[in-house]
GUGU-282803 format. One line per field, with one value per residue: x, y, z of N, C-alpha, C, O in turn; residue in one letter. Coordinates in steps of 0.05 Angstrom, whole numbers, plus 32768, in hexadecimal, padded with zeros to 4 digits. Atoms other than C-alpha are relative to their C-alpha. Example, Ala and Ser with C-alpha at 12.3 -4.5 7.8 and 13.67 -1.06 7.14 Angstrom:
residues 2
n_X	8012/7FF0
n_Y	7FE8/7FE8
n_Z	8000/7FFF
ca_X	80F6/8111
ca_Y	7FA6/7FEB
ca_Z	809C/808F
c_X	8012/7FF1
c_Y	8018/8016
c_Z	8000/800E
o_X	8027/7FFB
o_Y	8018/802C
o_Z	800D/8012
r	A/S
//
This chain:
residues 156
n_X	7FF9/800D/800C/8009/8008/800E/8015/800C/8015/8008/801A/8006/801B/8009/800D/7FEE/8006/7FE8/7FFF/8014/7FF6/7FEB/800C/800F/7FEF/7FED/800D/801B/8005/8019/8015/7FFF/8016/8019/7FFC/7FFB/800A/7FFC/7FE4/7FF6/8017/7FFB/7FE5/8000/7FE6/7FF9/7FEF/7FFA/8016/8000/7FF0/7FE6/7FED/7FFC/801A/8006/801B/800B/8011/8011/8003/8005/7FEE/8007/8017/7FFB/7FFD/7FE5/7FF8/7FE4/7FF7/7FE9/7FF5/7FFD/7FE4/7FFA/8014/7FF0/8014/7FF4/7FFE/801A/7FF8/8006/7FF5/800A/7FF3/8012/7FF3/800F/8018/8001/7FEB/7FE7/8000/7FF3/7FE8/7FF0/8004/800C/8004/8010/7FFE/8012/7FF4/8012/7FEF/8011/7FF7/8014/801C/8000/7FEE/7FF7/8000/7FEC/7FFF/7FE7/7FFE/7FE5/8007/7FF0/8012/7FF9/7FF0/8002/8018/8016/8006/7FF9/8017/8011/801B/7FFE/7FFF/801B/8010/7FF8/800B/801D/8005/7FFA/8017/8017/7FFB/8003/801D/800B/7FF7/800D/801C/8001/7FFB/8018/8015/7FF7
n_Y	8002/7FEC/800B/7FEC/800E/7FF3/8011/7FF4/800D/7FF2/8007/7FF6/7FF5/7FFC/7FE7/7FE9/7FEF/7FF8/7FE3/7FFB/800D/7FEF/7FE6/8003/8002/7FE9/7FE6/8002/8018/7FFD/800C/801D/800A/8003/8015/8019/7FF9/8016/8000/7FE5/7FF2/7FE4/7FF6/7FE3/7FF3/7FF7/7FE9/7FFC/8002/8018/7FFD/7FF2/800F/7FF3/7FFE/8016/8009/8012/8015/8012/8017/8019/8015/8019/7FFC/7FEE/7FE4/7FF6/7FE5/7FFD/7FE6/8005/7FE9/8005/7FFC/7FFB/8002/7FFF/8001/800D/801D/8008/800D/7FF1/800F/7FF7/800B/8000/7FF2/8005/8010/801C/8010/7FFD/8012/8019/7FF9/7FE9/7FED/800C/7FED/800D/7FF3/8007/7FFA/8008/8007/8005/8016/8004/8003/8003/7FEE/800C/7FF0/800E/7FF6/8009/7FF9/8003/8000/800C/800B/7FF9/8018/8016/800F/7FF2/8009/7FF0/7FEF/800D/7FF4/7FE6/8004/8009/7FE7/7FF1/800E/7FFB/7FE4/8000/800C/7FEE/7FE9/800A/8004/7FE5/7FF4/800E/7FF8/7FE4/8000/800A/7FEC/7FE9
n_Z	801C/8011/8018/8014/8019/8016/8009/8019/800F/8018/8009/801A/8002/801B/8008/8001/7FE9/7FF2/7FFB/7FEC/7FE7/7FF5/7FF8/7FE8/7FE9/7FFE/7FFA/7FF6/7FF0/7FF1/8010/7FFD/7FEE/800F/8014/7FF1/7FE5/7FED/7FF8/7FF8/7FF5/8003/8001/7FFA/7FFE/7FE5/8005/801D/8014/8011/8018/7FFA/7FEF/7FE6/7FF3/7FED/8003/7FEC/800D/7FF0/8011/7FF3/8008/7FF3/7FEF/7FEA/8008/7FF9/800A/8008/8008/8011/8010/801C/8005/801C/8016/8019/8016/8018/7FFC/7FF4/7FE7/7FE8/7FE8/7FE7/7FE8/7FE8/7FEA/7FE8/8004/7FF9/800C/7FF2/7FE9/800A/800F/7FF7/8016/8018/8017/8015/801A/8015/8019/8016/8017/8018/8011/8015/7FF7/7FE3/7FF1/7FE8/7FE8/7FEE/7FE4/7FF3/7FE3/7FF5/7FE4/7FEB/7FEB/7FE4/7FF9/8014/7FFD/800D/801C/8017/8007/8014/7FFE/800D/801D/8007/8001/8018/8017/8000/8009/801C/800F/7FFE/8012/801C/8005/8001/8019/8017/8000/8009/801D/800E/8000/8010
ca_X	8119/8109/80D9/80D3/80B2/8091/804F/8034/7FF4/7FDD/7F96/7F84/7F48/7F20/7F08/7F46/7F36/7F7E/7F79/7F39/7F57/7F95/7F6C/7F3F/7F78/7FA4/7F70/7F2C/7F34/7EF7/7ECD/7EE2/7EAF/7E77/7E96/7EAA/7E7E/7E86/7ED1/7EDE/7EB0/7ED1/7F11/7F1E/7F57/7F78/7FAE/7FBB/7F8F/7F78/7FA8/7FE5/8022/802F/7FE4/7FCB/7F8C/7F60/7F40/7F06/7F01/7EEE/7F21/7F0E/7ECC/7EEC/7EE3/7F27/7F48/7F89/7FAC/7FDD/8009/8007/8051/8050/8020/8043/8014/8044/804D/8006/8020/8008/802B/800C/8032/8009/8019/7FE2/7FA8/7F97/7FCB/8003/7FED/800B/8040/8078/8072/8049/8048/8015/8022/7FF0/800D/7FE0/8000/7FDB/7FDE/7FB0/7F6A/7F7C/7F9C/7FC6/7FB9/7FF5/7FF2/8033/8037/807C/807C/80A1/807D/807B/8092/809A/805A/802E/800B/8021/7FF3/7FC8/7F86/7F9C/7FAB/7F67/7F47/7F6F/7F58/7F0F/7F13/7F34/7EFB/7EC7/7EE8/7EEC/7EA2/7E90/7EB9/7E9C/7E55/7E64/7E7F/7E3E/7E13/7E3C
ca_Y	7E8F/7EC6/7EB2/7EE0/7ED0/7EE2/7EC5/7ED0/7EBF/7ED2/7ED3/7EDA/7F07/7F0F/7F4A/7F76/7F90/7F9E/7FE9/7FEB/7FBC/7FE7/8027/800C/7FF9/8036/806E/8052/801C/8038/801C/7FD4/7FCF/7FD8/7FA4/7F70/7F7F/7F3A/7F46/7F91/7FBB/7FFE/8023/8068/8099/80A2/80D1/80EF/80E1/80A6/809A/80B9/8092/80A0/80A1/8076/804D/802A/7FE9/7FC4/7F7D/7F36/7EFE/7EB7/7ECE/7F00/7F4C/7F6E/7FB1/7FC5/8007/800A/803C/8040/8037/8036/8045/8035/8047/8030/7FEA/7FE7/7FD8/7FEE/7FDC/7FE3/7FDA/7FC6/7FF5/7FE1/7FB1/7F68/7F4C/7F68/7F38/7F00/7F25/7F52/7F74/7F67/7F8B/7F7B/7F8A/7F88/7F83/7F82/7F5F/7F67/7F29/7F34/7F19/7F08/7F33/7F17/7F33/7F22/7F2A/7F27/7F25/7F32/7F24/7F15/7EE8/7EFA/7EB3/7E73/7E55/7E8A/7E79/7E90/7EC6/7E94/7EB1/7EF6/7EDB/7EB7/7EFB/7F1C/7EE6/7EEE/7F3A/7F2F/7F02/7F33/7F6D/7F42/7F30/7F79/7F90/7F5B/7F6E/7FB8/7FA8/7F83/7FBF/7FF0
ca_Z	80E4/80B2/807A/803E/7FFD/7FBD/7FA7/7F60/7F3D/7EF8/7EDF/7E96/7E89/7E49/7E22/7E23/7E68/7E7B/7E74/7E9D/7ED1/7ED9/7EDC/7F12/7F40/7F30/7F33/7F47/7F7C/7FA0/7F66/7F77/7FAF/7F7C/7F4D/7F82/7FBE/7FDE/7FE2/7FE7/8013/8009/7FF8/8014/800E/8052/8038/7FF3/7FB6/7F8D/7F54/7F76/7F8E/7FD7/7FE7/8021/8015/8047/802D/804D/8033/8044/8041/8050/806E/809E/8097/8096/808B/806A/8068/802F/800B/7FC0/7FB1/7F65/7F2C/7EEA/7EB1/7E7A/7E97/7EB5/7EFB/7F40/7F82/7FC7/8009/8046/8080/80B1/80B9/80BF/8090/80BB/80F2/80C7/80A0/80B6/8072/8033/7FF0/7FBA/7F71/7F39/7EF3/7EB5/7E79/7E36/7E09/7DCE/7DDD/7E24/7E5A/7E92/7ED7/7F02/7F4E/7F74/7FC0/7FDE/8028/8068/8099/80E3/80F1/80CA/80E5/80C5/8083/803F/801F/7FF9/8014/7FFD/7FB8/7FB6/7FC5/7F8D/7F5C/7F71/7F67/7F24/7F0D/7F26/7F00/7EC1/7EC6/7ED3/7E97/7E68/7E7E/7E73/7E2D/7E1B/7E2D/7E03
c_X	7FF0/7FF6/7FF6/7FF8/7FF2/7FEC/7FF2/7FEA/7FFA/7FE6/7FFC/7FE3/7FFA/7FF8/8012/7FFC/8018/8001/7FEC/8009/8015/7FF5/7FF1/8012/8013/7FF1/7FE4/7FFB/7FE6/7FE9/7FFF/7FEA/7FE6/8002/8003/7FF8/8003/801D/800A/7FE7/8004/801E/7FFF/801D/8004/8012/8005/7FE7/8001/8011/801B/8012/8005/7FE6/7FFC/7FE2/7FF8/7FEC/7FF1/7FF9/7FF9/8013/7FFA/7FEA/8003/8003/801B/8004/801E/8005/8019/8008/8003/801D/8006/7FE7/8010/7FEC/800B/8000/7FE7/8005/7FF9/800A/7FF6/8010/7FEE/8010/7FF1/7FE9/8004/8016/801B/8000/800F/801A/800E/7FFE/7FF3/7FFA/7FF1/8002/7FEC/800D/7FEE/8012/7FEE/800C/7FEB/7FE4/7FFE/8013/8007/7FFF/8011/7FFF/8019/8000/801D/7FFC/8017/7FED/800A/8010/7FFA/7FE6/7FE7/7FFC/800C/7FE7/7FED/7FE3/7FFF/7FFF/7FE5/7FEE/8007/7FF4/7FE2/7FF9/8005/7FE9/7FE8/8003/7FFD/7FE3/7FF2/8007/7FF2/7FE2/7FFD/8003/7FE7/7FEB/8008/7FF8
c_Y	8014/7FF2/8017/7FF2/8012/7FEC/800D/7FEF/8012/7FF6/800D/800A/8005/801C/8019/8013/800A/801D/8008/7FF6/8012/801B/7FFE/7FFF/8018/801A/7FFE/7FE8/8001/7FF4/7FE1/7FF5/7FFD/7FE8/7FE5/8003/7FEA/8000/801B/8010/801E/8006/801E/800B/8009/8018/8002/7FFF/7FE6/8006/800C/7FEE/8010/8002/7FE7/7FFA/7FEE/7FEE/7FF1/7FE9/7FE8/7FEC/7FE7/8003/8014/801D/800A/801C/7FFF/801D/7FFC/801A/7FF8/8007/8008/7FFE/8005/7FFD/7FF1/7FE2/7FF4/7FF0/8013/7FEF/800E/7FF2/8003/800E/7FFC/7FEE/7FE2/7FEF/8002/7FF1/7FE6/8006/8018/8017/7FF1/8016/7FF0/8010/7FF4/8008/7FF5/7FFC/7FFA/7FEA/7FFB/7FFF/7FFD/8014/7FF0/8014/7FF1/800E/7FF4/800A/7FFB/8004/7FF6/7FF7/8008/7FE9/7FEA/7FF1/800D/7FF7/8012/8010/7FF4/800B/801B/7FFD/7FF6/8018/8010/7FF2/8004/801C/8002/7FF5/8012/8018/7FF7/7FFE/801B/800D/7FF3/8008/801D/8001/7FF7/8016/8019/7FFD
c_Z	7FF0/7FE7/7FEF/7FE7/7FEC/7FF5/7FE9/7FF6/7FE8/7FF6/7FE5/7FFF/7FE2/7FFA/8000/8017/8010/8007/8016/801B/800D/800A/801A/8018/8003/8008/800C/8012/8010/7FF0/8003/8012/7FF2/7FEC/800E/801D/8015/800B/800B/8008/7FFF/7FFF/8003/7FFF/801D/7FFF/7FE2/7FEF/7FF2/7FE7/8004/8011/801A/8010/8012/7FFD/8016/7FF2/8015/7FEE/8011/7FF4/8010/8015/8017/7FF5/800A/7FF6/7FF9/7FFA/7FF0/7FF1/7FE3/7FFA/7FE3/7FEF/7FE7/7FE9/7FE7/8002/800D/801A/8017/8017/8019/8017/8018/8016/801A/7FF9/8006/7FF5/800F/801B/7FF9/7FF2/800B/7FEB/7FE9/7FEC/7FEB/7FE7/7FED/7FE6/7FEA/7FE7/7FE8/7FEF/7FEA/800B/801E/800D/8019/8017/8014/801B/800C/801D/8009/801E/8012/8016/801C/800C/7FED/8002/7FF3/7FE4/7FEB/7FF7/7FEB/8001/7FF3/7FE2/7FF6/7FFE/7FE7/7FE7/7FFE/7FF6/7FE2/7FEF/8001/7FED/7FE3/7FF9/7FFD/7FE5/7FE8/7FFF/7FF6/7FE1/7FF0/7FFE/7FEF/7FE3
o_X	7FD7/8004/7FE3/8002/7FED/7FF3/7FE9/7FEB/7FFD/7FE2/8000/7FD1/800D/7FF4/8008/7FFF/8015/8009/7FF3/8007/8014/7FFC/7FF3/800E/801B/7FFC/7FDA/7FE7/7FDC/7FD4/7FEB/7FE0/7FD5/7FEE/7FFB/8008/8004/8022/8019/7FD4/7FF1/802E/7FF1/8030/7FF4/8010/8008/7FD1/8016/8011/8029/800A/8006/7FE6/8007/7FD1/8008/7FD8/7FFC/7FEE/7FFC/8016/7FFB/7FEA/7FF0/8012/8022/7FF4/802D/7FF6/802B/7FF7/800C/8025/8016/7FD6/8019/7FE4/7FFC/7FF9/7FE5/7FFD/7FFD/8006/7FF8/8015/7FE5/8027/7FFB/7FE1/8019/8020/802B/8013/8018/802B/8001/7FFC/7FF7/7FEF/7FF8/7FFD/7FE8/8014/7FE9/8020/7FE2/8024/7FE1/7FDA/7FE9/8025/7FF6/8009/8009/8002/801F/7FFF/8027/7FF1/8029/7FDE/8022/8025/7FE6/7FDE/7FD3/800F/8012/7FD1/7FE5/7FD7/7FEB/7FF1/7FDD/7FDD/7FF4/7FEB/7FD7/7FE7/7FF7/7FE1/7FDA/7FF0/7FF2/7FDA/7FE2/7FF6/7FEA/7FD8/7FEA/7FF6/7FE3/7FDC/7FF7/7FFE
o_Y	8017/7FE3/8025/7FDC/8029/7FD5/8024/7FD6/802A/7FDD/8025/7FFC/800A/802C/802F/802B/8015/8024/8017/8003/8017/8024/800F/800D/801F/802A/8012/7FDA/7FED/7FEF/7FD5/7FDF/7FEC/7FDC/7FD0/8002/7FEF/7FF4/801B/8013/802E/7FF7/802C/7FFC/8017/802B/7FED/8007/7FDA/801C/8012/7FE5/8029/8007/7FD2/800B/7FDE/7FF7/7FE9/7FED/7FE8/7FE9/7FE8/7FF7/8018/8022/8006/8027/7FEF/8029/7FED/802C/7FE2/801F/801A/7FED/801B/7FE6/7FE2/7FD4/7FDC/7FD9/802B/7FD7/8026/7FDA/8019/8006/8004/7FED/7FDA/7FDD/7FF0/7FF3/7FD8/7FF4/802C/802E/7FD9/802B/7FD9/8028/7FDC/8020/7FDD/800E/7FE5/7FE8/7FE5/8011/8004/801F/7FE5/802A/7FDD/8027/7FDC/8022/7FE5/8018/7FE8/8008/800C/7FEE/7FEB/7FE4/8001/7FEE/802A/8009/8002/800E/8022/800B/7FFD/8019/8019/8000/8009/8020/8010/8001/8014/8020/8006/8007/801F/8019/8002/800C/8023/8011/8000/8016/802A/800F
o_Z	7FF4/7FDA/7FF6/7FE2/7FF1/7FEF/7FEB/7FF6/7FE9/7FF4/7FE1/8008/7FD2/800D/7FFF/8013/8025/801D/8028/802F/8025/8020/802B/802C/801A/8017/8016/800E/8018/7FFC/7FFC/800D/7FFA/7FE5/8003/802F/802D/8020/801F/7FF9/8003/800A/7FF4/8005/8028/800F/7FD5/7FF7/7FEF/7FDD/7FF0/8027/801A/8028/800C/8000/8020/7FE8/802A/7FD8/802A/7FDC/8029/802A/8026/7FE2/8021/7FE6/8004/7FEB/7FF8/7FEC/7FDE/7FF9/7FDE/7FF3/7FE1/7FE3/7FDB/7FEF/8012/801D/8016/8018/801D/8016/801F/801C/8030/7FE1/8010/8003/800F/802B/800A/7FF1/8013/7FF2/7FE5/7FF3/7FE4/7FE6/7FEC/7FE2/7FE9/7FDF/7FE7/7FEB/7FE8/8018/802A/8000/8027/8014/801F/801D/800B/8022/8006/8027/8009/8021/8020/8019/7FDF/7FEE/7FF0/7FD7/7FF0/7FFF/7FD8/7FEC/7FE7/7FD4/7FDF/7FEC/7FD9/7FD4/7FE9/7FE7/7FD4/7FDB/7FED/7FE0/7FD3/7FE4/7FEA/7FD7/7FD5/7FE9/7FE8/7FD4/7FDA/7FEB/7FEB/7FD3
r	M/R/V/I/G/K/F/E/V/E/V/D/I/E/G/G/G/G/D/V/F/H/E/I/F/S/T/R/P/H/D/I/S/A/I/S/P/A/N/I/H/G/V/E/V/H/E/G/D/F/G/K/P/G/S/V/L/L/W/N/Y/T/I/D/G/K/K/C/V/A/K/Q/I/V/E/V/I/D/E/E/N/K/L/V/R/F/K/K/I/D/G/D/L/L/K/E/F/K/S/I/T/L/T/L/H/V/V/P/R/G/D/L/T/G/V/K/W/I/A/E/F/E/K/I/D/E/S/M/P/Y/P/T/K/L/M/D/L/C/I/A/I/T/K/D/I/E/T/H/H/L/N/E/A/K/T/E
//
């Protein structure tokens, strides 16, 4: 049986950090390891350049206590809509999913900013789990970036 799905979470962040959040994921993902070191251990360009669609990035991260890697292609960087989409092409997640694409969409709302994470996936088989651990990781990184941004704003 084929199992495909879409899993969405949205986290509200304070301080108008939407532009910074989008910029970090679209052009400076290598900075995330300094902001969320317990979760992201490094992001390197495998092919192309940071901030360019079509580039391939190699992520080293921890999910549920396990060190993992992911190679992903940057499919879309939409500056106007503050959206970035990554398609996993190799790594630990593809042991559970036939395919998985992760989209980050920043939605400004006055004093708060919505950070929406969308995972679109096809499971290898129906017994495999849904990407809840991945979404927990995304939420943790979102909170770390928010804290970092708020602390930076205090020092300015």
